[in-house]
NURO-840863 format. One record per atom (N, C-alpha, C, O, CB): residue number from 1; residue in one letter; chain; x, y, z. Coordinates in steps of 0.02 Angstrom, whole numbers. Atoms other than C-alpha are relative to their C-alpha. Glycine has a CB too. Layout:
<rs>
R     i   aa   ch       px       py       pz
R   NUM    a    A        X        Y        Z
...
</rs>
This chain:
<rs>
R     i   aa   ch       px       py       pz
R     1    m    A      -21       67      -13
R     1    m    A     2555     9252    12807
R     1    m    A       53        0       54
R     1    m    A       97       44       56
R     1    m    A       25      -34      -64
R     2    y    A      -48        7      -55
R     2    y    A     2653     9196    12959
R     2    y    A       67      -23      -27
R     2    y    A       71      -71      -65
R     2    y    A      -27      -50       53
R     3    k    A      -67       20       20
R     3    k    A     2839     9187    12932
R     3    k    A       33      -38       56
R     3    k    A       37      -13      113
R     3    k    A       43       62      -20
R     4    i    A      -33       41      -51
R     4    i    A     2928     9050    13025
R     4    i    A       62       37       25
R     4    i    A      104       59      -14
R     4    i    A       19      -69      -29
R     5    g    A      -58      -33      -31
R     5    g    A     3051     9126    13146
R     5    g    A       -8       74       11
R     5    g    A       32      104       47
R     5    g    A       59      -12      -41
R     6    a    A        9      -72       -8
R     6    a    A     2984     9304    13136
R     6    a    A      -11       18       73
R     6    a    A       15       68       97
R     6    a    A      -58       25      -43
R     7    h    A       13      -13      -71
R     7    h    A     2921     9295    13315
R     7    h    A       64       -5       42
R     7    h    A       70       30       92
R     7    h    A      -53      -47       27
R     8    l    A      -63        7      -36
R     8    l    A     3093     9240    13373
R     8    l    A       43       62       -8
R     8    l    A       77       84       39
R     8    l    A       38      -61      -23
R     9    a    A      -39      -61       12
R     9    a    A     3175     9392    13295
R     9    a    A      -26       57       42
R     9    a    A       13       96       69
R     9    a    A       -2       19      -75
R    10    k    A       29      -53      -42
R    10    k    A     3054     9507    13386
R    10    k    A       20      -10       73
R    10    k    A       38       38      107
R    10    k    A      -77        1       -7
R    11    r    A      -20       14      -70
R    11    r    A     3091     9421    13552
R    11    r    A       74       15       10
R    11    r    A       92       44       61
R    11    r    A      -16      -73       18
R    12    a    A      -72      -13       -6
R    12    a    A     3278     9431    13521
R    12    a    A       13       75        4
R    12    a    A       58       97       40
R    12    a    A       38      -31      -59
R    13    d    A       -8      -72       -2
R    13    d    A     3261     9617    13490
R    13    d    A      -13       29       69
R    13    d    A       15       81       87
R    13    d    A      -46       33      -51
R    14    l    A       15      -24      -67
R    14    l    A     3191     9638    13666
R    14    l    A       63       -1       43
R    14    l    A       71       41       88
R    14    l    A      -54      -42       32
R    15    y    A      -58        9      -43
R    15    y    A     3356     9580    13740
R    15    y    A       66       17      -33
R    15    y    A      114       37        2
R    15    y    A        2      -69       24
R    16    f    A      -65       -6       33
R    16    f    A     3491     9597    13609
R    16    f    A        6       59      -48
R    16    f    A       55       65      -84
R    16    f    A       14      -63      -37
R    17    a    A       -4      -60       41
R    17    a    A     3452     9759    13520
R    17    a    A       58       43       26
R    17    a    A       75       41       85
R    17    a    A      -68       40        1
R    18    e    A      -59      -40      -17
R    18    e    A     3597     9881    13520
R    18    e    A      -10       42       62
R    18    e    A       35       48      103
R    18    e    A       19       44      -59
R    19    d    A       13      -45      -57
R    19    d    A     3516     9998    13646
R    19    d    A      -12      -38       66
R    19    d    A      -16       -7      119
R    19    d    A      -60       44      -14
R    20    k    A       13       41      -60
R    20    k    A     3486     9853    13769
R    20    k    A       63      -37       24
R    20    k    A       62      -66       78
R    20    k    A      -55      -50      -14
R    21    k    A      -58       41      -15
R    21    k    A     3659     9775    13768
R    21    k    A       31       14       69
R    21    k    A       48      -32      105
R    21    k    A       53        9      -53
R    22    e    A      -32      -18      -64
R    22    e    A     3728     9870    13918
R    22    e    A      -42      -25       59
R    22    e    A      -15      -53      106
R    22    e    A       10       76        5
R    23    a    A       44       22      -54
R    23    a    A     3577     9834    14029
R    23    a    A       -1      -76        6
R    23    a    A        3     -103       61
R    23    a    A      -71       27      -10
R    24    v    A        0       73        0
R    24    v    A     3572     9651    13979
R    24    v    A       66      -27       26
R    24    v    A       68      -76       63
R    24    v    A      -14      -28      -71
R    25    s    A      -66       21      -23
R    25    s    A     3759     9635    14009
R    25    s    A        5        5       76
R    25    s    A       33      -38      109
R    25    s    A       54       43      -34
R    26    k    A       -1       -9      -73
R    26    k    A     3738     9703    14187
R    26    k    A      -40      -56       34
R    26    k    A      -19      -83       85
R    26    k    A      -29       69       19
R    27    v    A       42       54      -29
R    27    v    A     3599     9577    14223
R    27    v    A       37      -66       -3
R    27    v    A       38     -104       46
R    27    v    A      -67       -4      -37
R    28    l    A      -35       64        7
R    28    l    A     3701     9432    14155
R    28    l    A       60       -4       47
R    28    l    A       75      -58       73
R    28    l    A       23       -9      -72
R    29    k    A      -56       -1      -46
R    29    k    A     3852     9484    14259
R    29    k    A      -24      -11       72
R    29    k    A        9      -45      111
R    29    k    A       39       66       -5
R    30    a    A       29       10      -66
R    30    a    A     3742     9492    14414
R    30    a    A      -20      -73       11
R    30    a    A       -8     -101       64
R    30    a    A      -61       46       11
R    31    i    A       18       70       -4
R    31    i    A     3673     9319    14378
R    31    i    A       62      -43        9
R    31    i    A       62      -91       48
R    31    i    A      -40      -22      -63
R    32    e    A      -63       37       -6
R    32    e    A     3850     9255    14356
R    32    e    A       27        4       71
R    32    e    A       50      -46       99
R    32    e    A       52       26      -50
R    33    a    A      -27      -10      -67
R    33    a    A     3902     9328    14524
R    33    a    A      -42      -39       52
R    33    a    A      -14      -70       97
R    33    a    A        1       74       18
R    34    i    A       44       36      -47
R    34    i    A     3751     9255    14616
R    34    i    A       12      -75       -6
R    34    i    A       19     -109       45
R    34    i    A      -74       16      -14
R    35    a    A      -12       71       10
R    35    a    A     3779     9084    14539
R    35    a    A       67      -21       31
R    35    a    A       71      -74       63
R    35    a    A       -1      -17      -75
R    36    k    A      -66       16      -28
R    36    k    A     3962     9088    14589
R    36    k    A       -3        0       76
R    36    k    A       26      -44      108
R    36    k    A       53       51      -24
R    37    d    A        6       -4      -73
R    37    d    A     3917     9141    14767
R    37    d    A      -34      -61       31
R    37    d    A      -15      -83       85
R    37    d    A      -39       62       19
R    38    v    A       36       58      -28
R    38    v    A     3798     8994    14791
R    38    v    A       28      -66      -26
R    38    v    A        3     -119       -6
R    38    v    A      -74        4      -18
R    39    g    A      -35       60       22
R    39    g    A     3911     8870    14700
R    39    g    A      -36      -41      -52
R    39    g    A      -33     -102      -52
R    39    g    A       12      -42       58
R    40    v    A       35       34       55
R    40    v    A     3805     8829    14548
R    40    v    A       17       35      -65
R    40    v    A       47       88      -66
R    40    v    A      -77       -2       12
R    41    t    A      -10      -32       65
R    41    t    A     3813     8864    14363
R    41    t    A      -58       49      -13
R    41    t    A     -109       47       21
R    41    t    A        4      -53      -58
R    42    q    A       53      -46       18
R    42    q    A     3712     9003    14284
R    42    q    A      -62      -37      -25
R    42    q    A     -118      -17      -11
R    42    q    A       24       49      -54
R    43    t    A       55       41       25
R    43    t    A     3606     8872    14199
R    43    t    A      -39      -29       58
R    43    t    A     -101      -27       58
R    43    t    A       26      -56      -45
R    44    q    A       34       29      -58
R    44    q    A     3568     8786    14364
R    44    q    A      -39       53       39
R    44    q    A      -95       41       61
R    44    q    A       51      -34       46
R    45    l    A       34      -54      -35
R    45    l    A     3525     8952    14446
R    45    l    A      -63       21      -36
R    45    l    A     -116       28       -4
R    45    l    A       47       61        7
R    46    a    A       58      -21       39
R    46    a    A     3408     9003    14306
R    46    a    A      -55      -53        2
R    46    a    A     -114      -36        9
R    46    a    A       20       14      -72
R    47    l    A       49       54       -1
R    47    l    A     3323     8834    14304
R    47    l    A      -32       -6       69
R    47    l    A      -93      -13       74
R    47    l    A       32      -66      -19
R    48    a    A       27        4      -68
R    48    a    A     3304     8827    14494
R    48    a    A      -48       59       13
R    48    a    A     -101       49       43
R    48    a    A       58        1       52
R    49    w    A       44      -58       -9
R    49    w    A     3231     9003    14494
R    49    w    A      -65       -9      -38
R    49    w    A     -119        6      -12
R    49    w    A       35       65      -23
R    50    s    A       60       10       41
R    50    s    A     3111     8960    14354
R    50    s    A      -48      -49       32
R    50    s    A     -109      -38       32
R    50    s    A       19      -25      -70
R    51    i    A       42       51      -32
R    51    i    A     3048     8807    14446
R    51    i    A      -30       27       65
R    51    i    A      -87       11       82
R    51    i    A       41      -64       13
R    52    a    A       22      -24      -65
R    52    a    A     3035     8898    14613
R    52    a    A      -53       55       -3
R    52    a    A      -92       64       43
R    52    a    A       59       25       39
R    53    t    A       47      -56        4
R    53    t    A     2934     9046    14551
R    53    t    A      -71      -26       -8
R    53    t    A      -84      -76      -42
R    53    t    A       18       46      -59
R    54    s    A       70       24        0
R    54    s    A     2747     9029    14576
R    54    s    A      -34        9      -68
R    54    s    A      -87      -19      -80
R    54    s    A      -40       37       53
R    55    d    A       29      -11       66
R    55    d    A     2714     9087    14398
R    55    d    A       14      -57      -49
R    55    d    A      -12      -58     -104
R    55    d    A       25       65      -29
R    56    t    A      -20       55       43
R    56    t    A     2790     8928    14326
R    56    t    A      -40      -62       18
R    56    t    A      -39      -85       75
R    56    t    A       75      -13        5
R    57    s    A       36       63      -12
R    57    s    A     2680     8776    14307
R    57    s    A       39      -60      -27
R    57    s    A       32     -116       -2
R    57    s    A      -70        2      -31
R    58    t    A      -37       54       31
R    58    t    A     2798     8674    14198
R    58    t    A       67       27      -24
R    58    t    A       71       82      -53
R    58    t    A      -40      -30      -59
R    59    a    A      -66      -17       26
R    59    a    A     2983     8680    14159
R    59    a    A       20      -53      -51
R    59    a    A       22     -113      -35
R    59    a    A       54        6       57
R    60    i    A      -21       46       52
R    60    i    A     3037     8601    13996
R    60    i    A       75        6       -7
R    60    i    A      102       58      -25
R    60    i    A      -36       16      -68
R    61    l    A      -73        0        3
R    61    l    A     3219     8552    13999
R    61    l    A       23      -18      -69
R    61    l    A       -4      -64     -101
R    61    l    A       30      -49       52
R    62    g    A      -27       14       65
R    62    g    A     3319     8555    13841
R    62    g    A       75      -13        5
R    62    g    A      108       14       49
R    62    g    A      -13       57      -49
R    63    f    A      -71       15       -1
R    63    f    A     3490     8486    13804
R    63    f    A       20      -29      -68
R    63    f    A      -22      -56     -104
R    63    f    A       18      -49       57
R    64    s    A      -27       29       61
R    64    s    A     3600     8436    13659
R    64    s    A       55      -50       14
R    64    s    A       77      -86      -30
R    64    s    A       26       55      -47
R    65    r    A      -51       49      -21
R    65    r    A     3728     8336    13757
R    65    r    A      -24      -34       64
R    65    r    A      -59       -4      104
R    65    r    A       70       35       11
R    66    t    A       22       37      -60
R    66    t    A     3701     8204    13890
R    66    t    A       27       32       64
R    66    t    A       -5       26      116
R    66    t    A       22      -73       -4
R    67    s    A      -27      -33      -59
R    67    s    A     3813     8301    14010
R    67    s    A      -46       56       25
R    67    s    A      -45       72       84
R    67    s    A       70       28      -15
R    68    q    A       47      -53      -20
R    68    q    A     3682     8439    14010
R    68    q    A      -58      -28       40
R    68    q    A      -89        9       79
R    68    q    A      -25       36      -62
R    69    i    A       53       31      -40
R    69    i    A     3555     8317    14082
R    69    i    A       20        2       73
R    69    i    A      -20       22      116
R    69    i    A      -14      -73      -23
R    70    d    A      -25       -1      -69
R    70    d    A     3661     8300    14238
R    70    d    A        0       71       29
R    70    d    A      -20       81       86
R    70    d    A       71      -30        3
R    71    e    A       -1      -69      -23
R    71    e    A     3684     8488    14250
R    71    e    A      -71       24       16
R    71    e    A      -82       56       68
R    71    e    A       33       46      -53
R    72    n    A       69      -21      -12
R    72    n    A     3496     8518    14234
R    72    n    A      -28      -34       63
R    72    n    A      -64       -1      101
R    72    n    A      -43      -17      -60
R    73    m    A       27       36      -57
R    73    m    A     3455     8385    14364
R    73    m    A       27       27       67
R    73    m    A       -8       22      118
R    73    m    A       16      -74       -6
R    74    k    A      -28      -28      -61
R    74    k    A     3569     8468    14493
R    74    k    A      -38       62       22
R    74    k    A      -31       84       80
R    74    k    A       73       17      -10
R    75    a    A       38      -60      -18
R    75    a    A     3454     8619    14489
R    75    a    A      -67      -17       32
R    75    a    A     -100       27       60
R    75    a    A      -12       43      -62
R    76    i    A       66       19      -25
R    76    i    A     3302     8520    14542
R    76    i    A        5      -25       71
R    76    i    A      -46      -44      101
R    76    i    A      -31      -55      -45
</rs>
């Protein structure tokens, strides 16, 4: 039987497992530096990249605060 959330735990292990923390940390620091260099937030950079890549057909924006709508729209 399918357990709700089990697939999320497997995906999280790909990035947040103990043996991956150092590599993921380096990537996140690089993203932070690039975003700072171009004058955007990390969220805006990630969203703009996702939309620009040819492998993306649809970007679904999520937010929990209305201020995040404005931040997301600045990436488009």
